[in-house]
Backbone of each chain as ProteinMPNN parsed JSONL, in Angstrom:
{"seq_chain_A": "MSFKEWEAVVNIIAAIVIGAWVIFEALANPSATVAAVAGRLLWAILYGVLFTIAAMIVMSILVSIARREGFRDEKADERDKLVGLRAMRNGYVVASIAGVASLFYLAFAADPAEAAYVLFFGLMLAGVVDAASRLVYYRIG", "coords_chain_A": {"N_chain_A": [[0.861, -1.02, -0.214], [0.243, 2.415, -0.592], [1.344, 4.94, 0.628], [-0.426, 7.601, 0.776], [-2.693, 5.632, 1.011], [-1.96, 4.133, 3.106], [-2.681, 6.357, 5.139], [-5.562, 7.212, 4.258], [-6.465, 4.909, 5.496], [-5.386, 5.417, 8.137], [-6.909, 7.431, 9.138], [-9.494, 6.448, 8.879], [-9.068, 4.665, 10.791], [-9.004, 6.74, 12.933], [-10.929, 7.838, 13.0], [-13.168, 5.965, 13.711], [-12.019, 5.643, 16.48], [-12.204, 7.888, 17.796], [-15.11, 8.566, 17.261], [-15.886, 6.493, 18.881], [-14.972, 7.118, 21.307], [-16.632, 9.564, 21.768], [-19.234, 8.441, 22.253], [-18.94, 6.98, 24.521], [-18.528, 8.882, 26.166], [-21.514, 10.332, 26.093], [-23.019, 8.606, 26.716], [-22.166, 8.18, 29.473], [-22.449, 10.601, 30.46], [-25.286, 11.362, 30.106], [-27.49, 13.379, 30.316], [-26.302, 16.1, 29.594], [-25.881, 19.621, 28.991], [-26.442, 21.699, 26.075], [-23.955, 23.383, 25.226], [-22.197, 21.84, 27.042], [-21.654, 19.649, 25.417], [-21.596, 20.669, 23.094], [-18.89, 21.56, 23.708], [-17.555, 19.428, 24.436], [-17.53, 18.038, 21.943], [-15.813, 20.039, 20.37], [-13.618, 19.421, 21.471], [-13.645, 16.744, 20.786], [-13.176, 16.585, 18.271], [-10.475, 18.35, 18.657], [-8.719, 16.216, 19.793], [-9.189, 14.297, 17.508], [-7.407, 15.095, 15.743], [-5.319, 15.6, 16.828], [-4.513, 12.363, 17.43], [-4.721, 11.681, 14.712], [-2.493, 12.466, 13.716], [-0.116, 11.39, 15.577], [-0.809, 9.148, 14.802], [0.043, 8.71, 12.465], [2.726, 9.183, 12.455], [3.672, 6.905, 13.887], [2.718, 5.091, 12.223], [4.458, 5.522, 10.228], [6.854, 4.991, 10.624], [6.617, 2.327, 11.737], [6.012, 1.033, 9.376], [7.995, 1.925, 7.88], [10.054, 0.652, 9.11], [9.315, -2.009, 8.858], [9.754, -2.429, 5.813], [12.135, -1.473, 5.618], [13.179, 0.598, 4.251], [12.999, 4.334, 3.922], [10.268, 5.439, 4.404], [7.861, 7.253, 3.105], [5.529, 10.335, 2.165], [4.406, 10.568, -1.25], [4.898, 13.728, -3.851], [1.644, 14.399, -4.798], [0.174, 13.447, -7.693], [-1.576, 13.272, -10.975], [-3.364, 11.782, -10.74], [-3.739, 11.006, -7.999], [-4.668, 13.326, -7.319], [-6.978, 13.114, -8.489], [-8.32, 11.265, -7.761], [-8.708, 11.911, -5.13], [-10.117, 13.929, -5.332], [-12.667, 12.591, -6.09], [-13.488, 11.086, -3.616], [-13.749, 13.031, -1.963], [-16.152, 13.963, -3.009], [-17.908, 12.258, -2.854], [-17.819, 12.453, 0.076], [-18.86, 14.853, 0.483], [-21.206, 14.647, -0.125], [-22.228, 13.055, 2.003], [-21.927, 14.737, 3.661], [-23.493, 16.934, 3.487], [-25.958, 15.938, 3.959], [-25.591, 15.228, 6.204], [-25.911, 18.027, 7.7], [-28.477, 18.403, 7.021], [-29.937, 16.847, 7.798], [-29.576, 17.218, 10.677], [-30.863, 19.902, 10.958], [-33.095, 19.417, 10.455], [-33.671, 18.089, 12.968], [-33.424, 19.899, 14.645], [-35.452, 21.828, 13.746], [-38.172, 20.227, 14.14], [-37.7, 20.65, 16.341], [-36.523, 19.364, 18.572], [-34.268, 18.167, 20.916], [-31.457, 20.276, 21.071], [-28.797, 19.284, 21.725], [-28.554, 17.081, 20.776], [-29.072, 17.201, 18.38], [-26.95, 18.346, 17.724], [-25.232, 16.202, 17.787], [-26.014, 14.705, 15.708], [-25.113, 16.184, 13.794], [-21.951, 16.129, 14.071], [-21.571, 13.542, 13.966], [-22.479, 13.218, 11.493], [-20.887, 14.164, 10.114], [-18.266, 13.065, 10.676], [-18.8, 10.412, 9.685], [-18.831, 11.192, 7.117], [-15.965, 11.982, 6.675], [-15.118, 9.413, 7.076], [-16.1, 8.158, 5.074], [-15.087, 9.25, 2.519], [-12.107, 8.546, 3.151], [-12.555, 5.98, 2.88], [-13.49, 5.79, 0.142], [-11.077, 6.87, -1.18], [-9.25, 4.637, -0.455], [-10.813, 2.811, -2.433], [-10.993, 3.525, -4.478], [-8.309, 3.967, -5.407], [-7.542, 1.155, -5.641], [-9.277, -0.052, -7.373], [-9.538, 1.689, -9.641]], "CA_chain_A": [[0.032, -0.138, -0.399], [1.127, 3.635, -0.761], [1.445, 6.623, 2.147], [-2.017, 7.924, 0.765], [-3.392, 4.397, 1.209], [-1.812, 4.401, 4.67], [-3.215, 7.572, 5.314], [-6.766, 6.911, 4.31], [-6.262, 3.576, 6.86], [-5.493, 6.08, 9.974], [-7.896, 8.529, 9.21], [-10.45, 6.114, 9.075], [-9.42, 4.761, 12.473], [-8.695, 7.56, 13.544], [-12.433, 8.307, 13.381], [-13.531, 5.374, 14.66], [-11.679, 5.75, 17.836], [-12.807, 9.478, 18.118], [-16.414, 8.324, 17.34], [-16.117, 5.879, 20.305], [-14.871, 7.701, 22.56], [-17.879, 9.986, 22.078], [-20.721, 7.437, 22.675], [-18.731, 6.261, 25.752], [-18.852, 10.412, 26.835], [-22.162, 10.851, 25.81], [-23.635, 7.531, 28.006], [-21.531, 8.479, 30.869], [-23.244, 11.723, 31.028], [-26.43, 11.615, 28.932], [-28.112, 14.63, 30.672], [-25.141, 17.114, 29.333], [-26.577, 20.737, 28.405], [-25.976, 21.99, 24.84], [-23.141, 23.924, 25.452], [-21.597, 20.79, 27.304], [-22.305, 18.763, 24.512], [-20.107, 21.249, 21.928], [-17.375, 21.648, 24.046], [-16.898, 17.9, 24.7], [-17.369, 17.721, 20.174], [-14.691, 20.807, 20.196], [-12.292, 18.552, 22.056], [-12.958, 15.143, 20.284], [-12.095, 17.293, 17.013], [-8.715, 18.726, 18.676], [-8.378, 15.011, 19.962], [-9.12, 13.777, 16.308], [-6.41, 15.88, 15.161], [-3.754, 15.051, 17.592], [-4.569, 11.211, 17.343], [-4.369, 11.492, 13.411], [-0.859, 13.078, 13.519], [0.61, 10.696, 16.465], [-1.091, 7.786, 14.386], [0.652, 8.703, 10.913], [4.166, 9.197, 12.751], [3.686, 5.421, 14.289], [2.281, 4.286, 10.946], [5.501, 5.951, 9.001], [7.882, 4.463, 11.476], [6.195, 1.118, 11.824], [6.338, 0.38, 7.765], [9.86, 2.029, 7.266], [10.968, -0.953, 10.036], [8.681, -3.812, 7.77], [10.117, -2.331, 4.563], [13.71, -1.353, 5.825], [13.435, 1.787, 3.63], [12.179, 5.226, 4.635], [8.625, 5.252, 4.287], [7.241, 9.155, 3.08], [4.496, 10.864, 1.246], [5.147, 11.375, -2.326], [4.02, 14.31, -4.493], [0.554, 14.026, -5.808], [0.179, 13.236, -9.327], [-2.587, 13.951, -11.467], [-4.675, 10.58, -10.211], [-3.779, 11.24, -6.804], [-5.559, 14.732, -7.394], [-8.723, 12.573, -9.593], [-8.802, 10.046, -6.728], [-9.237, 12.633, -3.952], [-11.322, 14.918, -5.871], [-13.781, 11.83, -6.417], [-13.563, 10.748, -2.893], [-14.18, 14.523, -1.754], [-17.339, 14.59, -3.437], [-18.557, 11.348, -1.828], [-17.564, 12.441, 1.458], [-19.314, 16.017, 0.461], [-22.833, 14.22, -0.373], [-22.677, 12.51, 3.583], [-21.602, 15.641, 4.91], [-24.242, 17.852, 3.509], [-27.049, 15.003, 4.423], [-25.691, 14.954, 7.957], [-26.059, 19.386, 7.386], [-29.874, 18.856, 6.477], [-30.376, 16.246, 9.18], [-29.548, 18.204, 12.036], [-31.548, 21.198, 10.959], [-34.798, 18.823, 10.702], [-33.589, 17.672, 14.316], [-33.854, 21.482, 15.502], [-36.818, 22.494, 12.953], [-38.91, 19.696, 14.862], [-37.818, 20.732, 18.078], [-35.6, 18.009, 19.088], [-33.037, 18.312, 21.894], [-30.418, 21.251, 20.2], [-27.948, 18.381, 21.703], [-29.274, 15.515, 19.826], [-28.736, 17.905, 16.565], [-25.187, 18.815, 17.464], [-24.808, 15.013, 17.773], [-26.089, 14.32, 14.31], [-23.898, 16.872, 12.947], [-20.869, 15.627, 14.956], [-21.217, 12.183, 13.847], [-22.761, 12.892, 10.512], [-19.207, 15.037, 9.618], [-17.583, 11.808, 10.921], [-19.002, 9.633, 8.73], [-18.323, 12.1, 5.736], [-14.584, 11.496, 6.71], [-14.642, 7.832, 6.84], [-16.482, 7.956, 3.24], [-14.094, 10.477, 1.501], [-11.149, 7.873, 3.369], [-12.585, 4.404, 2.656], [-13.703, 5.928, -1.261], [-9.745, 6.859, -1.632], [-9.011, 3.016, -0.521], [-11.605, 1.873, -3.335], [-10.6, 4.13, -6.142], [-6.642, 3.831, -5.361], [-7.792, -0.331, -5.911], [-10.165, -0.532, -8.7], [-9.127, 3.175, -10.644]], "C_chain_A": [[1.128, 1.187, 0.003], [0.834, 4.185, 0.761], [0.336, 6.606, 1.676], [-2.782, 7.035, 1.201], [-3.562, 4.279, 2.813], [-2.746, 5.611, 5.471], [-5.115, 7.299, 5.693], [-7.2, 5.902, 5.71], [-6.659, 4.599, 8.064], [-6.831, 6.897, 10.076], [-9.033, 7.757, 9.32], [-10.598, 5.472, 10.994], [-9.245, 5.335, 13.471], [-10.609, 7.984, 14.154], [-13.352, 7.538, 13.941], [-13.564, 4.977, 16.281], [-12.262, 6.855, 18.797], [-14.726, 9.196, 18.549], [-16.784, 7.508, 19.023], [-16.151, 6.566, 21.24], [-15.958, 9.353, 23.133], [-19.064, 9.717, 22.725], [-20.14, 7.233, 23.638], [-19.441, 7.793, 27.05], [-20.181, 10.675, 26.906], [-22.99, 9.752, 26.792], [-23.611, 7.704, 28.82], [-22.198, 9.673, 31.149], [-24.374, 12.274, 29.858], [-27.116, 13.05, 28.992], [-27.42, 16.125, 30.693], [-26.356, 18.217, 28.612], [-25.805, 20.929, 27.154], [-24.366, 22.613, 25.027], [-21.669, 22.801, 25.898], [-21.244, 20.117, 26.321], [-21.248, 19.355, 23.335], [-19.146, 20.848, 22.314], [-16.788, 20.27, 24.001], [-16.573, 17.864, 22.947], [-16.545, 18.516, 19.771], [-13.576, 19.438, 20.365], [-12.443, 17.436, 21.617], [-12.49, 15.663, 18.855], [-10.711, 17.626, 17.302], [-8.141, 17.1, 18.932], [-8.234, 13.873, 18.366], [-7.505, 13.544, 15.539], [-5.01, 15.252, 15.572], [-3.61, 13.467, 17.436], [-3.759, 10.988, 15.892], [-2.895, 11.668, 13.435], [0.04, 12.002, 14.521], [0.043, 9.235, 15.497], [-0.17, 7.733, 13.045], [1.969, 8.886, 11.301], [4.479, 7.655, 12.87], [3.469, 4.887, 13.388], [3.773, 4.134, 10.195], [6.427, 5.005, 9.709], [7.775, 2.38, 11.321], [6.568, 0.41, 10.042], [7.636, 0.97, 7.409], [10.8, 0.668, 8.252], [10.486, -2.138, 9.052], [9.515, -3.389, 6.459], [11.586, -2.092, 4.263], [13.93, -0.23, 4.387], [12.513, 2.868, 4.404], [10.956, 5.324, 3.624], [7.897, 6.599, 4.076], [6.216, 9.0, 1.785], [5.614, 11.416, -0.037], [3.936, 12.716, -3.016], [2.719, 13.973, -5.14], [0.849, 14.252, -6.861], [-1.311, 13.507, -9.521], [-3.67, 12.928, -10.849], [-4.353, 10.932, -8.888], [-5.021, 12.137, -6.368], [-6.946, 14.005, -7.602], [-8.951, 11.932, -7.96], [-9.479, 10.652, -5.484], [-10.437, 13.649, -4.277], [-12.947, 14.157, -5.39], [-14.113, 11.596, -5.051], [-14.054, 12.204, -2.066], [-15.821, 14.72, -2.188], [-18.33, 13.639, -3.018], [-18.77, 11.719, -0.696], [-18.948, 14.079, 1.459], [-21.005, 15.492, 0.775], [-23.374, 13.677, 1.354], [-22.825, 13.949, 4.13], [-23.159, 16.599, 4.46], [-26.031, 16.692, 4.042], [-26.83, 15.215, 5.705], [-26.388, 16.603, 8.063], [-27.261, 19.106, 7.957], [-30.548, 17.899, 7.876], [-30.754, 16.877, 10.403], [-30.124, 19.177, 12.089], [-32.888, 20.298, 10.833], [-34.352, 18.324, 12.103], [-34.312, 18.803, 14.938], [-35.123, 21.772, 14.855], [-38.32, 21.525, 13.723], [-38.628, 19.461, 16.139], [-37.195, 19.539, 18.868], [-34.739, 18.78, 20.063], [-31.958, 19.141, 21.004], [-29.159, 20.184, 20.391], [-27.545, 17.168, 21.005], [-28.536, 16.161, 18.519], [-26.899, 17.922, 16.326], [-24.351, 17.466, 17.353], [-24.587, 14.525, 16.234], [-24.859, 14.915, 13.519], [-22.575, 16.05, 12.678], [-20.839, 14.213, 13.714], [-21.756, 12.127, 12.159], [-21.213, 13.306, 9.434], [-18.11, 13.529, 9.941], [-17.655, 10.972, 10.054], [-18.459, 9.813, 7.368], [-16.842, 11.682, 5.838], [-14.136, 10.412, 6.552], [-15.256, 7.4, 5.261], [-15.419, 8.48, 2.251], [-12.957, 9.072, 1.961], [-11.195, 6.426, 2.549], [-12.744, 4.673, 0.801], [-11.989, 5.952, -1.942], [-9.491, 5.481, -1.735], [-9.478, 2.64, -1.722], [-11.057, 2.326, -4.656], [-8.938, 3.937, -6.246], [-6.768, 2.468, -5.802], [-8.411, -0.267, -7.31], [-10.204, 0.502, -9.854], [-10.713, 3.429, -10.715]], "O_chain_A": [[2.224, 1.165, 0.563], [0.178, 3.74, 1.703], [-0.286, 5.59, 1.987], [-3.721, 7.458, 1.876], [-4.557, 4.297, 3.537], [-3.441, 5.351, 6.453], [-5.723, 7.225, 6.761], [-7.997, 6.134, 6.618], [-7.702, 4.669, 8.715], [-7.609, 6.911, 11.03], [-9.875, 8.367, 9.978], [-11.423, 5.607, 11.897], [-9.256, 4.906, 14.625], [-11.16, 8.26, 15.22], [-14.278, 8.024, 14.591], [-14.386, 4.426, 17.013], [-12.626, 6.824, 19.972], [-15.368, 9.465, 19.564], [-17.572, 7.813, 19.919], [-17.111, 6.723, 21.995], [-16.028, 9.951, 24.207], [-19.739, 10.415, 23.482], [-21.104, 7.21, 24.403], [-20.196, 7.837, 28.022], [-20.394, 11.385, 27.889], [-23.64, 10.274, 27.698], [-24.634, 7.602, 29.497], [-22.58, 9.747, 32.317], [-24.325, 13.213, 29.063], [-27.288, 13.762, 28.002], [-27.734, 17.057, 31.433], [-27.348, 17.892, 27.958], [-24.675, 20.452, 27.047], [-23.569, 21.699, 24.816], [-20.549, 22.833, 25.389], [-20.032, 19.926, 26.42], [-20.341, 18.714, 22.805], [-18.435, 20.015, 21.752], [-15.658, 20.041, 23.57], [-15.402, 17.669, 22.621], [-16.122, 18.164, 18.67], [-12.976, 18.759, 19.531], [-11.482, 16.707, 21.864], [-11.485, 15.176, 18.336], [-9.807, 17.344, 16.515], [-7.153, 16.755, 18.284], [-7.425, 12.959, 18.202], [-6.833, 12.618, 15.086], [-4.078, 14.701, 14.986], [-2.429, 13.152, 17.288], [-2.674, 10.425, 15.748], [-2.201, 10.719, 13.069], [1.145, 11.807, 14.014], [0.729, 8.228, 15.667], [0.284, 6.651, 12.673], [2.682, 8.736, 10.309], [5.335, 7.126, 12.162], [4.05, 3.802, 13.406], [4.222, 3.095, 9.712], [6.713, 4.045, 8.994], [8.587, 1.533, 10.947], [7.29, -0.548, 9.769], [8.326, 0.386, 6.573], [11.837, 0.049, 8.017], [11.22, -3.013, 8.592], [10.063, -4.396, 6.012], [12.185, -2.329, 3.214], [14.874, -0.397, 3.614], [11.617, 2.601, 5.204], [10.873, 5.28, 2.397], [7.29, 7.012, 5.064], [6.076, 8.159, 0.897], [6.668, 12.049, -0.092], [2.718, 12.77, -2.849], [2.774, 13.198, -6.094], [1.669, 15.113, -7.182], [-2.108, 13.848, -8.648], [-4.777, 13.344, -10.507], [-5.416, 11.477, -8.59], [-5.93, 11.942, -5.562], [-7.926, 14.311, -6.922], [-9.832, 12.328, -7.197], [-10.46, 10.186, -4.904], [-11.393, 14.0, -3.586], [-13.902, 14.63, -4.773], [-15.303, 11.889, -4.928], [-15.114, 12.0, -1.474], [-16.55, 15.57, -1.676], [-19.487, 14.005, -2.81], [-19.866, 11.437, -0.211], [-19.764, 14.224, 2.369], [-21.761, 15.883, 1.665], [-24.501, 13.832, 1.824], [-23.708, 14.275, 4.922], [-23.878, 16.869, 5.423], [-27.059, 17.24, 4.441], [-27.802, 15.403, 6.435], [-27.52, 16.561, 8.545], [-27.435, 19.372, 9.146], [-31.406, 18.25, 8.685], [-31.84, 17.022, 10.964], [-30.145, 19.696, 13.205], [-33.853, 20.874, 11.336], [-35.466, 17.964, 12.485], [-35.386, 18.788, 15.54], [-36.011, 22.001, 15.676], [-39.401, 22.104, 13.826], [-39.006, 18.566, 16.895], [-37.737, 18.985, 19.824], [-34.568, 19.992, 19.931], [-31.564, 18.468, 20.052], [-28.426, 20.07, 19.408], [-26.498, 16.554, 20.797], [-27.632, 15.659, 17.852], [-26.077, 17.691, 15.438], [-23.179, 17.424, 16.979], [-23.562, 14.132, 15.678], [-23.971, 14.363, 12.87], [-22.184, 15.512, 11.642], [-20.06, 14.13, 12.765], [-21.496, 11.102, 11.529], [-20.763, 12.813, 8.399], [-17.222, 13.229, 9.143], [-16.605, 10.641, 9.503], [-17.861, 9.002, 6.661], [-16.491, 10.926, 4.932], [-13.042, 10.171, 6.04], [-14.859, 6.489, 4.534], [-15.095, 7.881, 1.226], [-12.869, 8.333, 0.981], [-10.321, 5.896, 1.863], [-12.177, 3.844, 0.09], [-11.653, 5.279, -2.916], [-9.465, 4.966, -2.853], [-8.625, 2.029, -2.366], [-10.76, 1.648, -5.64], [-8.46, 3.755, -7.366], [-5.889, 2.327, -6.652], [-7.719, -0.508, -8.299], [-10.805, 0.25, -10.898], [-11.155, 4.401, -11.327]]}, "seq_chain_B": "MGKGQARIDNTIRTLRFNAGEMTQAALAEKVGVTRQTIVAMEQGRYSPSLEVAFRVARAFDVPLEQVFQYRGEGE", "coords_chain_B": {"N_chain_B": [[-9.337, 6.582, -15.79], [-12.634, 5.868, -14.973], [-15.648, 5.067, -15.49], [-16.852, 1.627, -15.893], [-15.155, -0.691, -18.315], [-11.929, -0.02, -19.034], [-10.688, 1.715, -22.466], [-8.917, 1.869, -23.36], [-6.217, 0.61, -24.519], [-2.356, -0.046, -23.631], [1.284, -0.323, -24.141], [3.324, -0.166, -21.951], [4.428, -2.066, -20.124], [5.823, -3.857, -22.238], [7.524, -1.891, -23.281], [9.031, -1.165, -20.988], [10.349, -3.2, -20.974], [11.962, -3.821, -23.399], [13.059, -1.293, -23.069], [15.659, -2.206, -21.398], [14.617, -3.376, -19.228], [13.496, -1.258, -17.551], [12.86, 0.184, -14.497], [9.96, 0.582, -12.839], [9.804, 2.241, -11.436], [11.698, 4.015, -12.297], [11.024, 5.097, -14.682], [8.506, 6.284, -13.447], [9.749, 8.225, -12.435], [10.976, 9.522, -14.769], [8.614, 10.439, -15.765], [6.964, 11.645, -13.872], [5.289, 11.2, -12.296], [3.748, 9.265, -9.545], [5.159, 5.825, -8.546], [3.124, 4.189, -8.168], [1.101, 5.122, -9.936], [1.956, 4.535, -12.197], [1.881, 1.97, -12.337], [-0.761, 1.41, -12.241], [-1.822, 2.254, -14.554], [0.075, 0.146, -16.076], [-2.126, -1.713, -15.321], [-4.251, -1.304, -16.651], [-5.875, 0.08, -15.28], [-6.023, 2.788, -15.171], [-6.543, 5.421, -17.326], [-4.137, 7.897, -18.306], [-3.903, 11.586, -18.372], [-3.799, 13.663, -21.246], [-1.109, 14.716, -21.562], [0.765, 13.196, -19.77], [0.222, 11.321, -21.268], [1.904, 11.684, -23.261], [4.192, 12.405, -22.019], [5.041, 9.576, -20.794], [5.31, 8.273, -23.819], [7.454, 9.938, -24.649], [9.333, 9.52, -23.048], [10.398, 7.028, -23.667], [10.953, 7.492, -25.977], [9.209, 7.177, -28.402], [6.408, 7.221, -30.718], [3.384, 8.194, -29.425], [1.149, 6.756, -30.64], [2.36, 4.368, -30.101], [2.634, 3.989, -27.58], [0.102, 4.009, -26.694], [-2.8, 2.592, -27.508], [-6.54, 2.823, -28.673], [-9.337, 1.528, -27.636], [-12.429, 1.213, -29.807], [-16.039, 1.384, -28.728], [-17.26, -2.155, -28.406], [-15.05, -3.252, -29.583]], "CA_chain_B": [[-9.83, 6.02, -14.414], [-13.911, 6.168, -15.422], [-16.731, 3.938, -15.242], [-17.064, 0.784, -17.223], [-13.592, -1.205, -18.742], [-10.898, 1.033, -19.972], [-10.891, 0.892, -23.92], [-7.425, 2.39, -23.865], [-5.121, -0.408, -24.305], [-1.211, 0.292, -23.489], [2.127, -1.256, -24.258], [4.305, 0.213, -21.112], [5.105, -3.138, -19.607], [6.798, -3.838, -23.075], [8.455, -0.718, -23.839], [10.189, -1.274, -20.271], [11.096, -4.556, -20.671], [12.968, -3.237, -24.216], [14.373, -0.531, -22.566], [16.474, -2.817, -20.561], [14.23, -3.434, -17.879], [13.482, -0.043, -16.99], [12.299, -0.283, -13.549], [8.626, 1.644, -12.473], [10.192, 3.346, -10.395], [12.686, 4.763, -13.193], [9.565, 5.216, -15.582], [7.61, 7.271, -12.729], [10.921, 9.216, -12.35], [11.131, 10.013, -15.851], [6.999, 10.948, -16.43], [6.749, 12.803, -13.271], [4.14, 10.725, -11.642], [4.051, 8.308, -8.535], [5.275, 4.934, -9.057], [1.634, 3.785, -7.996], [0.217, 5.603, -11.284], [2.868, 3.586, -13.419], [1.269, 0.5, -12.045], [-2.024, 1.329, -12.07], [-1.527, 2.351, -15.902], [0.287, -0.884, -16.983], [-2.745, -2.891, -15.259], [-5.611, -0.579, -17.093], [-6.561, 0.71, -14.218], [-5.99, 4.397, -15.076], [-6.137, 6.156, -18.293], [-3.349, 9.374, -18.004], [-4.136, 12.794, -19.158], [-3.032, 13.606, -22.675], [-0.235, 15.618, -21.373], [1.056, 12.508, -19.348], [0.378, 10.193, -21.83], [2.883, 12.437, -24.107], [4.899, 11.978, -21.354], [5.292, 8.488, -21.391], [6.082, 8.311, -24.796], [8.831, 10.572, -24.92], [10.23, 8.501, -22.288], [10.564, 5.804, -24.292], [11.415, 7.723, -27.333], [8.467, 6.755, -29.515], [5.366, 8.146, -30.944], [1.947, 8.228, -29.017], [0.11, 5.735, -30.755], [3.101, 3.321, -30.174], [2.07, 3.389, -26.318], [-1.492, 4.024, -26.22], [-3.895, 2.163, -28.342], [-7.957, 3.066, -28.227], [-10.338, 0.25, -28.306], [-13.43, 1.469, -29.423], [-17.0, 0.184, -28.157], [-17.532, -3.338, -28.96], [-13.688, -4.041, -30.354]], "C_chain_B": [[-11.225, 6.637, -15.044], [-14.529, 4.831, -15.329], [-16.548, 2.875, -16.087], [-15.486, 0.362, -17.291], [-12.854, 0.167, -19.057], [-10.827, 0.626, -21.565], [-9.726, 1.705, -23.832], [-6.423, 1.244, -23.604], [-3.353, 0.364, -23.976], [0.181, -0.984, -23.523], [3.832, -0.972, -23.202], [4.92, -1.035, -20.531], [6.539, -3.93, -20.781], [7.88, -3.158, -23.569], [9.773, -0.891, -22.464], [10.845, -2.2, -20.328], [11.993, -4.245, -22.578], [13.789, -2.472, -24.081], [15.426, -0.902, -21.113], [15.848, -3.128, -19.216], [13.942, -2.057, -16.825], [12.62, -0.199, -15.544], [10.57, 0.56, -13.53], [8.702, 2.694, -12.043], [10.895, 4.838, -11.19], [11.876, 5.518, -13.868], [9.038, 6.484, -14.85], [8.529, 8.745, -12.538], [10.93, 10.071, -13.649], [9.621, 10.857, -16.25], [7.012, 11.848, -15.477], [5.889, 12.807, -12.448], [4.873, 10.122, -10.401], [4.402, 6.57, -9.502], [3.707, 3.889, -9.041], [0.919, 3.624, -9.246], [0.935, 4.631, -12.472], [2.201, 2.012, -13.508], [0.097, 0.325, -12.515], [-2.463, 1.441, -13.8], [-1.545, 1.042, -16.647], [-1.22, -2.038, -16.666], [-3.912, -2.454, -16.132], [-6.352, -0.314, -16.328], [-6.731, 2.618, -14.524], [-5.457, 4.511, -16.176], [-5.236, 7.49, -17.864], [-3.666, 10.301, -18.791], [-3.234, 12.413, -20.193], [-1.047, 13.935, -22.647], [0.834, 14.497, -20.853], [1.329, 11.24, -19.886], [1.907, 10.327, -22.971], [4.497, 12.183, -23.643], [5.854, 10.757, -21.113], [5.787, 7.924, -22.717], [7.162, 8.57, -24.977], [9.663, 9.769, -24.327], [10.713, 7.14, -22.651], [11.113, 6.415, -25.788], [10.512, 7.026, -28.445], [7.148, 7.032, -29.557], [4.38, 7.722, -29.79], [1.469, 6.812, -29.166], [0.673, 3.947, -30.269], [2.655, 2.449, -28.395], [0.87, 3.117, -26.116], [-2.13, 3.391, -27.461], [-5.36, 2.449, -27.902], [-8.579, 1.968, -28.699], [-11.514, 1.054, -28.334], [-14.511, 0.748, -28.986], [-17.192, -0.972, -28.97], [-16.554, -3.791, -30.015], [-13.511, -5.035, -29.214]], "O_chain_B": [[-11.155, 7.74, -15.588], [-13.973, 3.752, -15.13], [-16.025, 3.167, -17.163], [-14.65, 0.88, -16.549], [-13.401, 1.247, -19.282], [-10.893, -0.55, -21.926], [-9.837, 2.515, -24.752], [-5.912, 1.058, -22.499], [-3.353, 1.573, -24.205], [0.125, -2.137, -23.096], [4.969, -1.346, -23.488], [6.147, -0.97, -20.471], [7.651, -4.349, -20.459], [8.888, -3.603, -24.118], [10.985, -0.808, -22.661], [11.956, -2.222, -19.798], [12.995, -4.959, -22.544], [14.924, -2.498, -24.556], [15.793, -0.181, -20.185], [16.526, -3.132, -18.189], [14.164, -1.977, -15.617], [11.571, -0.83, -15.67], [10.266, 1.13, -14.578], [8.06, 3.742, -12.116], [10.777, 6.039, -10.943], [11.973, 6.73, -13.677], [9.064, 7.583, -15.405], [8.14, 9.912, -12.51], [10.891, 11.297, -13.545], [9.639, 11.832, -17.0], [7.07, 13.006, -15.889], [5.512, 13.8, -11.825], [6.065, 10.271, -10.132], [4.043, 6.253, -10.636], [3.415, 3.03, -9.873], [0.336, 2.625, -9.666], [0.367, 4.146, -13.45], [2.094, 1.219, -14.443], [-0.225, -0.688, -13.137], [-3.373, 0.736, -14.236], [-2.406, 0.651, -17.436], [-1.475, -2.963, -17.437], [-4.672, -3.389, -16.384], [-7.561, -0.417, -16.537], [-7.538, 3.397, -14.017], [-4.341, 4.064, -16.442], [-5.753, 8.164, -16.973], [-3.761, 10.018, -19.985], [-2.383, 11.528, -20.283], [-0.13, 13.548, -23.372], [1.932, 14.657, -21.385], [2.101, 10.361, -19.501], [2.673, 9.435, -23.335], [5.512, 11.928, -24.291], [7.082, 10.805, -21.186], [6.694, 7.094, -22.674], [7.981, 7.757, -25.407], [10.645, 9.298, -24.899], [11.328, 6.35, -21.935], [11.659, 5.67, -26.602], [11.054, 6.357, -29.325], [6.579, 7.118, -28.469], [4.753, 6.714, -29.189], [1.371, 5.943, -28.3], [0.045, 2.897, -30.132], [2.474, 1.281, -28.048], [0.486, 2.146, -25.465], [-1.793, 3.909, -28.526], [-5.524, 2.332, -26.688], [-8.477, 1.487, -29.827], [-11.863, 1.628, -27.302], [-14.319, -0.45, -28.776], [-17.289, -0.835, -30.19], [-16.847, -4.446, -31.015], [-12.617, -5.88, -29.265]]}, "name": "protein", "num_of_chains": 2, "seq": "MSFKEWEAVVNIIAAIVIGAWVIFEALANPSATVAAVAGRLLWAILYGVLFTIAAMIVMSILVSIARREGFRDEKADERDKLVGLRAMRNGYVVASIAGVASLFYLAFAADPAEAAYVLFFGLMLAGVVDAASRLVYYRIGMGKGQARIDNTIRTLRFNAGEMTQAALAEKVGVTRQTIVAMEQGRYSPSLEVAFRVARAFDVPLEQVFQYRGEGE"}
């Protein structure tokens, strides 16, 4: 697998780990206020970024050791850009649906905290769809 | 890259062999793409842009049609 494919795998793992942490926190404190939920989700985004950076470093080191050569990202060429655009299109569709779904939640006077969760997990899912699409497009063309 | 089966064949593998077993990495370096893109082209999973196609032909010093052949529908 290329560096960009490993990057997609790391993105998926990060989304799963952070998503699991948010679910755990939500179940542990179910009656949190909207502000508390929003703050938790902002922390989750920060943790997600940090986790992804750390996981990329660990992945690079492990793959470099396994292959006995430096494993670095290559400059993106036209195929990488095309794969990225197609994957982003898929992710954008999911993100749009998540945005509309959260608005529906609010429109029907549901708990705003739940709307925040819908938006957050929708965006997380969009990221997973983007990364999974990259993996698929790199494999099948 | 696109829907359905690619209708552009190529002889990159043969041309690499004729060029003294040029490696995919060496060709990628000459063309200015990643090795994975050369692999995908050889396997018919990716049809490059016209510019990259010309650069591949130039790397082997052959005309474009010697590297890529268009197969029309139903052929």
